[in-house]
C-alpha positions, 0 to 999 in steps of 0.5 A: 643382144647379149650372147649367153654362155649356156655351158655356164648356165647349165653348170650353175643350174646343176649346182642349184639342183643339188640343193633343191628343185626348180619349180615351173613358176614365173616370178611376179616381180622379175618375170623369169621362171627362176622359182626354186624350192630350197630343201634344206630350209623348206622354203621357196625362193626366186633366184632371179630376184634373190628373195625368199618367197616364204616368210620365216615362221618365227619359232627360234627352235625351227630347224628350217627357219632359225638358220636360214640366211637373209638371201638365197644367194647367201645360202647357196654360197654357204653350201658352196664354201662347205663343198670347197672345204670338203674338196680341200680336205679330201685333197690333203688326204690324198696328198698325204696318202701319196706322200706316205706311199712314196715313203714306204716305197723308198724304204722298200727300195732301201731294204732291197738295196741293203739286202743286195749289198749284203749278199754280194 
């Protein structure tokens, strides 16, 4: 029997919950309760089988179906990469803000040193 990592499983489920809602339905193909309503694409999928249970509507201008990837895992990883990009940009913002703060602090100390030398 394989030991499950429940902490990882909880973290994984939480990431999915940011994108939609878990449904309490059992999949007919895999037998697991992994049906998920993906809000961005207004569609239900089975995460275990990695298939969409709702077909595309066929309308090329549909805001839900037109940009929906072939598999739910692809949609999940697209969302994760956007989050990663946001975190990377946010980190850059913080580090450049810190660098700017340090430059200001150095200038301030330099001004204080110059004043102290003039006063002496």
